[in-house]
GUSEDREN-93896 format. One record per residue: residue number from 1; residue in one letter; y, z, x of N, C-alpha, C in turn. Coordinates in steps of 0.02 Angstrom, whole numbers, plus 32768, in hexadecimal, padded with zeros to 4 digits. Atoms other than C-alpha are relative to their C-alpha. Layout:
N
NODE resi resn  nc2  nc3  nc1 cac2 cac3 cac1  cc2  cc3  cc1
NODE  NUM    A    Y    Z    X    Y    Z    X    Y    Z    X
...
! end
This chain:
181
NODE resi resn  nc2  nc3  nc1 cac2 cac3 cac1  cc2  cc3  cc1
NODE    1    A 7FBE 8018 7FEB 8149 8206 8074 7FF6 7FC6 8031
NODE    2    D 8004 803C 7FD7 8164 815D 80C7 8028 800C 8040
NODE    3    L 7FDC 7FFA 7FC1 8190 8167 817F 8030 7FC5 8007
NODE    4    P 7FCF 8036 7FF8 8230 8103 819D 7FEF 7FD3 803B
NODE    5    F 8009 8032 7FCC 8234 806A 820D 8008 801F 8046
NODE    6    M 8003 7FEB 7FBA 820A 808F 82C4 7FF7 804B 800A
NODE    7    S 800C 7FB9 7FF7 81E6 8146 82A3 7FBA 800E 801A
NODE    8    D 8043 7FFB 7FE4 8136 8123 82E4 7FFC 7FD7 8041
NODE    9    S 7FFC 802C 7FC6 816D 80C7 8382 7FD8 8019 803C
NODE   10    S 802C 7FE3 7FCD 8108 813D 83F2 7FDB 8039 7FDF
NODE   11    I 8027 7FC8 801D 8086 81C3 83D2 802B 803F 7FFC
NODE   12    P 7FD6 7FC4 8007 80FF 8253 83FB 8034 7FF9 7FC9
NODE   13    T 7FCE 800B 8035 8184 8207 8389 7FDF 8003 7FBC
NODE   14    L 8025 7FFE 803F 8103 81ED 82FF 7FEF 8047 7FEC
NODE   15    L 8012 7FBA 800F 80C7 82A1 830C 803D 8029 7FEC
NODE   16    E 7FC3 7FDB 800F 8178 82E7 830D 801B 7FEF 7FBB
NODE   17    N 7FE5 8015 8040 81B3 8280 8279 7FD2 8012 7FC6
NODE   18    S 8030 7FEE 8034 8115 829F 8215 8002 804A 7FF1
NODE   19    A 7FFB 7FB8 8009 8120 835A 8232 8040 8012 7FD9
NODE   20    A 7FC2 7FF3 8024 81D5 8357 81F6 7FF9 7FEF 7FB6
NODE   21    L 800B 8011 8046 81A2 82FE 8156 7FD4 8033 7FDD
NODE   22    M 802C 7FCE 801E 8116 8379 8136 8025 8042 7FF5
NODE   23    R 7FD8 7FC2 8009 818C 840E 8152 8031 7FF9 7FC7
NODE   24    A 7FD0 800C 8037 8203 83BD 80D5 7FDD 7FFD 7FBC
NODE   25    G 8024 7FFE 803F 817A 83BF 8051 7FD2 7FC5 7FF1
NODE   26    A 802E 8038 800B 8118 831D 8065 7FB8 8018 7FFC
NODE   27    H 8047 7FF1 8005 8060 8321 8037 7FD7 7FD6 802F
NODE   28    L 801E 802C 7FCF 8034 8292 80AC 8036 7FD2 801B
NODE   29    V 7FD1 8031 7FE6 808B 8211 8118 7FE2 7FBB 7FF9
NODE   30    K 8015 8046 8005 8082 8156 80FC 801D 7FDA 803B
NODE   31    I 7FEA 8028 7FC8 8089 80E6 8192 7FE9 7FB8 7FF6
NODE   32    E 800E 8047 8009 808D 8028 8195 7FE8 7FE2 8042
NODE   33    G 8016 8023 7FC4 802E 7FBB 820D 7FBD 7FE0 7FF7
NODE   34    D 8041 8021 7FFE 7F7F 7F85 8238 7FD1 802E 8028
NODE   35    A 8032 7FD9 7FDA 7EEA 7FBD 82A1 8020 8026 803B
NODE   36    W 7FDF 7FDF 7FC7 7F62 7FEB 832F 8018 8046 7FEE
NODE   37    L 7FEC 7FBD 8016 7F91 8085 82C7 7FCA 8035 800C
NODE   38    A 8039 7FD2 7FFE 7EE6 80D3 82E5 800B 803D 802C
NODE   39    E 7FF5 7FC6 7FD4 7F17 8141 8378 8030 8032 7FE0
NODE   40    G 7FD1 7FD4 8021 7FAC 8186 831A 7FE2 8023 7FC3
NODE   41    V 8021 7FE2 803A 7F44 81A3 827D 7FD2 8038 8018
NODE   42    T 802C 7FCC 7FE5 7EC6 8204 82E6 8028 803D 8014
NODE   43    Q 7FD6 7FC8 7FEA 7F4F 826E 8333 801B 8028 7FC5
NODE   44    L 7FE6 7FDE 803C 7F9B 8294 8289 7FC9 8027 7FDC
NODE   45    S 8038 7FE0 8023 7EF3 82BB 8239 7FE8 803E 8024
NODE   46    Q 8016 7FC6 7FD9 7EC2 8330 82C6 802F 803B 7FF8
NODE   47    R 7FCE 7FCB 8008 7F61 8391 82A3 8009 8013 7FB6
NODE   48    G 7FFF 7FED 8047 7F3F 839F 81E8 8032 7FDB 7FD6
NODE   49    I 7FD0 8028 8026 7FB9 8319 81AF 7FDB 7FC6 7FDF
NODE   50    P 8020 8037 8023 7F6E 82A8 8129 8029 7FBF 8008
NODE   51    V 7FE0 8041 7FF3 7F93 81EE 8143 7FEC 7FCD 7FCC
NODE   52    C 800A 803D 8027 7FA6 8159 80D1 8012 7FC6 802E
NODE   53    A 7FF4 803B 7FD6 7F94 80B9 8137 800E 7FC4 7FD3
NODE   54    H 7FE8 8038 8029 7FF3 8026 80EB 7FF0 7FBF 8025
NODE   55    L 8017 803F 7FE2 7FA1 7F7D 8110 8015 7FC5 7FD5
NODE   56    G 7FEF 803D 8023 7FC1 7EC9 80DF 804A 7FF1 800C
NODE   57    L 7FB8 800A 7FFB 8077 7EA3 80BB 8020 8044 800D
NODE   58    T 7FE0 7FC1 7FEE 80D7 7F2D 8112 804C 7FF3 8000
NODE   59    P 7FB9 8010 8008 818D 7F29 80D8 802C 800F 803D
NODE   60    Q 7FD6 7FF0 7FC6 81D1 7F7B 8176 7FFD 7FCA 8036
NODE   61    T 8006 8035 7FCD 8193 7EE8 81DF 7FFD 7FBB 7FE0
NODE   62    V 8004 803E 8025 81A9 7E5E 815F 801E 7FC5 8026
NODE   63    K 7FE1 8036 7FDA 8218 7DF9 81D4 7FCF 7FE5 8034
NODE   64    Q 8032 8015 7FCF 818D 7DF5 8256 7FC7 7FDA 7FDD
NODE   65    L 8035 8021 8026 8112 7DBE 81CE 8016 7FBD 7FE4
NODE   66    G 7FE7 803F 8019 817F 7D29 81A3 8019 8003 7FB8
NODE   67    G 7FE6 7FF7 8044 81C2 7D70 8100 7FCD 8020 7FD3
NODE   68    Y 802C 7FE2 8032 8174 7DB1 8062 7FCB 7FCE 7FEC
NODE   69    K 8037 8030 800A 80D2 7D4F 806A 7FBE 8025 7FFA
NODE   70    V 8043 7FE4 8006 801F 7D71 803A 7FE1 8006 8045
NODE   71    Q 8022 7FF3 7FC0 7FBF 7DBD 80CB 7FB4 8000 7FF4
NODE   72    G 8049 7FF9 8004 7F05 7DB6 80F0 7FDB 7FC5 7FE4
NODE   73    R 8025 803B 8016 7ED8 7D05 80C1 7FD5 7FE7 803A
NODE   74    G 802C 801B 7FCD 7E48 7CB3 811D 7FE3 8037 802D
NODE   75    D 801C 7FD1 7FCF 7E0D 7D0B 81BC 8028 8042 8002
NODE   76    A 7FD7 7FC4 8000 7E9D 7D86 81AC 7FE7 8034 7FCD
NODE   77    G 801C 7FD2 8031 7E43 7DD1 8115 7FCD 802F 8020
NODE   78    Q 8031 7FD6 7FDE 7DB3 7E0E 8180 8022 802F 8031
NODE   79    A 7FDB 7FD4 7FD3 7E30 7E53 81FD 801D 803B 7FDB
NODE   80    L 7FE7 7FC8 8028 7E7C 7EBC 8171 7FC8 8030 7FED
NODE   81    V 803A 7FD5 800F 7DD0 7EFC 8140 7FEF 8029 803D
NODE   82    D 8010 7FDD 7FC1 7DAC 7F28 81F6 8034 8036 800F
NODE   83    A 7FCB 7FCF 7FF4 7E55 7F7F 8206 7FF8 803C 7FD1
NODE   84    A 8009 7FCA 8031 7E34 7FE4 8168 7FC7 802E 8016
NODE   85    I 803A 7FD9 7FE9 7D8B 801D 81AB 8015 802A 803D
NODE   86    K 7FEA 7FDC 7FC3 7DD9 804D 8253 8030 8039 7FEE
NODE   87    L 7FCF 7FCD 8012 7E68 80AD 8201 7FDF 8039 7FD9
NODE   88    E 8024 7FCA 8022 7DF3 810C 818E 7FDA 8029 8033
NODE   89    A 8024 7FDC 7FCC 7D87 8139 8224 802E 802C 802A
NODE   90    A 7FCE 7FDA 7FDA 7E25 8175 827C 8019 803D 7FD9
NODE   91    G 7FEC 7FC6 8027 7E46 81EC 81EC 802E 7FF2 7FC6
NODE   92    A 7FD4 800F 8039 7EAF 818F 816A 7FE0 801C 7FC0
NODE   93    S 8017 7FE3 803F 7EA0 81EA 80C3 8005 7FCF 7FC7
NODE   94    L 7FEE 802E 8036 7EE0 8157 805D 8017 7FC0 8020
NODE   95    L 7FE7 8041 7FE9 7F01 809E 8074 802A 7FE1 7FC8
NODE   96    L 7FD6 8027 802E 7F8C 803A 8021 7FFC 7FB8 8017
NODE   97    L 800B 8047 7FEF 7F6A 7F80 801C 8030 7FD7 7FD6
NODE   98    E 7FCB 8024 8023 7FFC 7F0F 7FF1 7FFD 7FB5 800C
NODE   99    C 7FF7 8049 8001 8008 7E56 7FC5 7FCA 7FDC 8027
NODE  100    V 803A 8021 7FE2 7F5A 7E1B 7FF4 7FD7 7FDE 7FC9
NODE  101    P 802B 801F 8032 7EDC 7DAA 7F9D 7FD2 8033 7FDF
NODE  102    T 802B 7FD3 8027 7E73 7DFE 7F17 7FBE 800E 8024
NODE  103    D 8040 7FF5 7FDF 7DD2 7DE3 7F7A 8007 802E 803C
NODE  104    V 7FF4 7FD3 7FC7 7E1E 7E3D 8010 8008 8047 7FE7
NODE  105    G 7FF9 7FBE 801E 7E53 7ECF 7FA3 7FBD 801D 7FED
NODE  106    E 8043 7FE9 8013 7DA2 7EDA 7F60 7FD6 8010 803E
NODE  107    A 8028 7FF5 7FC3 7D53 7ECA 800D 8015 8040 8024
NODE  108    V 7FE9 7FC3 7FE0 7DC0 7F54 8056 7FE8 803D 7FD8
NODE  109    T 8014 7FC8 802B 7D9B 7FC6 7FC2 7FB5 800F 8007
NODE  110    Q 8048 7FF6 7FF8 7CE0 7FAB 7FD7 7FED 8017 8047
NODE  111    A 8011 7FF1 7FBA 7CE6 7FC2 8095 8010 8048 8014
NODE  112    V 7FEC 7FBC 7FED 7D35 8070 8096 7FEF 8031 7FC9
NODE  113    K 800D 7FCB 8032 7D16 8116 8040 8040 801F 7FE6
NODE  114    C 7FC1 7FE3 8017 7DCB 8150 8037 801E 7FD4 7FC9
NODE  115    P 7FE1 8028 8034 7E33 8118 7FA2 802C 7FC8 801C
NODE  116    V 7FD6 803A 7FEF 7E87 806E 7FAC 802D 7FF3 7FC4
NODE  117    I 7FCE 800D 8034 7F27 8057 7F48 801C 7FBA 800B
NODE  118    G 7FE8 8044 7FFB 7F5D 7FA6 7F25 8045 7FF7 7FE3
NODE  119    I 7FC1 801A 801B 8007 7F58 7F0D 7FFE 7FB6 8010
NODE  120    G 800B 8047 7FF4 7FE5 7EA1 7EF8 7FC0 7FF4 8027
NODE  121    A 8040 8007 7FDE 7F32 7EB8 7F36 7FC7 7FF5 7FCF
NODE  122    G 8033 800E 8032 7ED6 7E8E 7E95 7FE9 803E 7FDA
NODE  123    P 8015 7FCA 802C 7E7D 7EF7 7E13 7FC7 802B 801A
NODE  124    H 803D 7FDF 7FE9 7DEB 7F33 7E7E 800C 803B 802F
NODE  125    T 7FF1 7FC5 7FD7 7E45 7FBB 7EE1 7FF6 803F 7FD6
NODE  126    D 800B 7FC1 8023 7E32 8072 7EB4 803A 8015 7FD4
NODE  127    G 7FC5 7FEF 8027 7EE2 807E 7E6F 8035 7FCB 800A
NODE  128    Q 7FC9 8030 7FFD 7F83 801E 7E55 8042 8025 8007
NODE  129    V 7FBC 7FE7 7FFC 8038 803B 7E81 802E 7FC4 7FF5
NODE  130    L 7FCD 8033 800A 80D1 7FD9 7E4D 8043 8023 8006
NODE  131    V 7FBD 7FE3 7FF6 8183 7FFC 7E84 8023 8005 7FBB
NODE  132    L 7FE1 7FF3 8041 81E4 8047 7DF2 8031 7FCA 7FEC
NODE  133    H 7FCF 8034 8010 8270 7FC6 7DFC 7FDD 7FC0 7FE8
NODE  134    D 8026 803C 8014 81EF 7F3A 7DF0 7FE2 800B 7FBB
NODE  135    M 8020 7FF0 803F 8194 7F8F 7D60 8031 7FFE 7FC6
NODE  136    L 7FCD 7FFE 8035 8237 7FA0 7CFF 802B 7FC1 7FFD
NODE  137    G 7FDC 8040 8003 8277 7EF0 7D24 8046 8002 801B
NODE  138    V 7FBC 7FFC 7FE5 8310 7F23 7D88 8001 7FEE 804B
NODE  139    T 8004 8017 7FBA 82DD 7ED2 7E2D 8036 7FCC 800C
NODE  140    V 7FCF 8032 7FEC 8366 7E72 7E85 7FDC 7FCB 802A
NODE  141    G 801F 8036 7FDA 8331 7DC9 7EC9 7FBF 7FE9 7FE1
NODE  142    K 803E 801D 8018 828B 7D72 7EBA 7FCC 8036 7FF1
NODE  143    T 8033 7FD1 8014 8202 7DD0 7E5F 7FBD 7FE9 801C
NODE  144    A 8041 8011 7FE4 8159 7DD6 7EB5 7FCE 7FF0 7FC9
NODE  145    K 8033 8015 8030 80C3 7D88 7E5E 7FDB 803C 7FE3
NODE  146    F 8028 7FC7 8017 806B 7E31 7E51 8027 802F 7FD3
NODE  147    V 7FD6 7FD5 8029 80FB 7E7D 7DED 7FFB 7FED 7FB7
NODE  148    K 7FFB 8009 8048 80FB 7E94 7D32 8039 802C 7FE7
NODE  149    N 7FC8 7FDB 801E 8197 7EC8 7CD3 7FE7 8020 7FC0
NODE  150    F 801A 7FDD 803A 8156 7F4C 7C5C 8035 8010 7FCC
NODE  151    M 7FCB 7FF5 8031 8200 7F5E 7C08 8002 7FC9 7FCC
NODE  152    L 8000 8037 8030 81E5 7EB6 7BB3 7FD7 8012 7FC2
NODE  153    E 802C 7FED 8037 8162 7F09 7B45 800F 8047 7FE6
NODE  154    A 7FF2 7FBB 8012 81B6 7FB3 7B30 8048 8007 7FE8
NODE  155    D 7FBC 7FF3 8019 824D 7FFD 7ADA 8022 8038 8026
NODE  156    S 7FE3 7FCB 7FD8 826A 8085 7B5B 7FDD 8003 8044
NODE  157    I 8020 7FF7 7FBE 8247 80B2 7C10 7FC0 8029 7FFA
NODE  158    P 8040 7FDD 8007 81C7 8136 7BDE 7FC8 7FD5 7FE2
NODE  159    A 8032 802D 801E 816F 80B4 7B72 7FE7 7FCD 8032
NODE  160    A 8015 802F 7FCC 816D 8038 7C03 7FD1 8021 8032
NODE  161    L 802B 7FDB 7FD2 8124 80BB 7C77 7FBC 800E 7FE1
NODE  162    A 8040 7FF3 8023 80A0 80E8 7BF5 7FD7 7FC0 7FFB
NODE  163    A 8024 803F 8004 8074 8030 7BE0 7FE1 7FED 8043
NODE  164    Y 801B 800C 7FBD 805F 801C 7C9C 7FC2 802B 800B
NODE  165    H 8038 7FD2 7FF7 7FEF 80B5 7CA2 7FC3 7FEA 7FD8
NODE  166    Q 8038 8014 802C 7F85 807A 7C10 7FE1 7FBF 8019
NODE  167    Q 801B 8041 7FEB 7F74 7FC8 7C52 7FDB 8005 8043
NODE  168    V 8025 7FF6 7FC1 7F40 8003 7D00 7FBD 8021 7FF0
NODE  169    K 803E 7FDD 8011 7EC0 807C 7CB6 7FCE 7FD3 7FDC
NODE  170    S 802D 802B 8026 7E79 7FF8 7C41 7FE9 7FC3 8029
NODE  171    G 8011 803B 7FD8 7E73 7F73 7CC9 8026 7FC1 7FEC
NODE  172    A 7FD9 803B 8016 7EED 7F00 7C6F 8034 7FEC 8034
NODE  173    F 7FD1 800F 7FCA 7F65 7F0C 7D04 7FE3 801A 8040
NODE  174    P 7FE4 8044 7FFD 7F65 7EBB 7D7C 7FD1 7FCC 7FE2
NODE  175    A 8025 8038 801D 7F2E 7E21 7D1E 7FFD 7FC7 8033
NODE  176    E 8009 8038 7FD1 7EFD 7D7D 7D71 8043 7FE2 8016
NODE  177    E 7FBF 801E 7FED 7FB1 7D3E 7D6D 8027 8029 8032
NODE  178    H 7FDE 7FD5 7FCF 7FE5 7DD1 7DDB 7FDB 8003 8042
NODE  179    C 802C 7FFC 7FC6 7F5F 7DB0 7E5F 8006 7FC3 802D
NODE  180    F 7FFF 8036 7FCE 7F54 7D47 7EFC 7FB8 7FEB 800F
NODE  181    K 8042 801B 7FEC 7EC3 7CD7 7F2C 7FFE 7FF3 804A
! end
């Protein structure tokens, strides 16, 4: 379950909100940020709460990032790798890496032992995720480069979902046109 905006504004608030999500049936909590999350990840992990740390483009803070822009270019790429290592050491069970250059997605995946899931992070992560609305071509507004409309090749939603699954497993998605340099 994704912690809502500002529900991690302090360690006590993070612990309280994460515990509430777990009691409601979550299997882990996803928090957005950077290396500064490490203390909170440690606190959650020590209490038996699995954590997914979301790095790169973090939608909850997109206005602070200057909009929906690729993160981790240049020296910022190494900073993302360093943050991933720090968050894994703090206890993160999973990393989600969004809207970063392919080489950064690969570097993060090689630097950590926990699974790295990419959304616009290239084909070299351990897994892929794509928002259902994007996958089905019903996104309002500008479509991100890393999105593929699987409904264009399918005659039904189940067929589109099956095509996504097959193309991720075969390595056909994400293709070069869905990746950032």
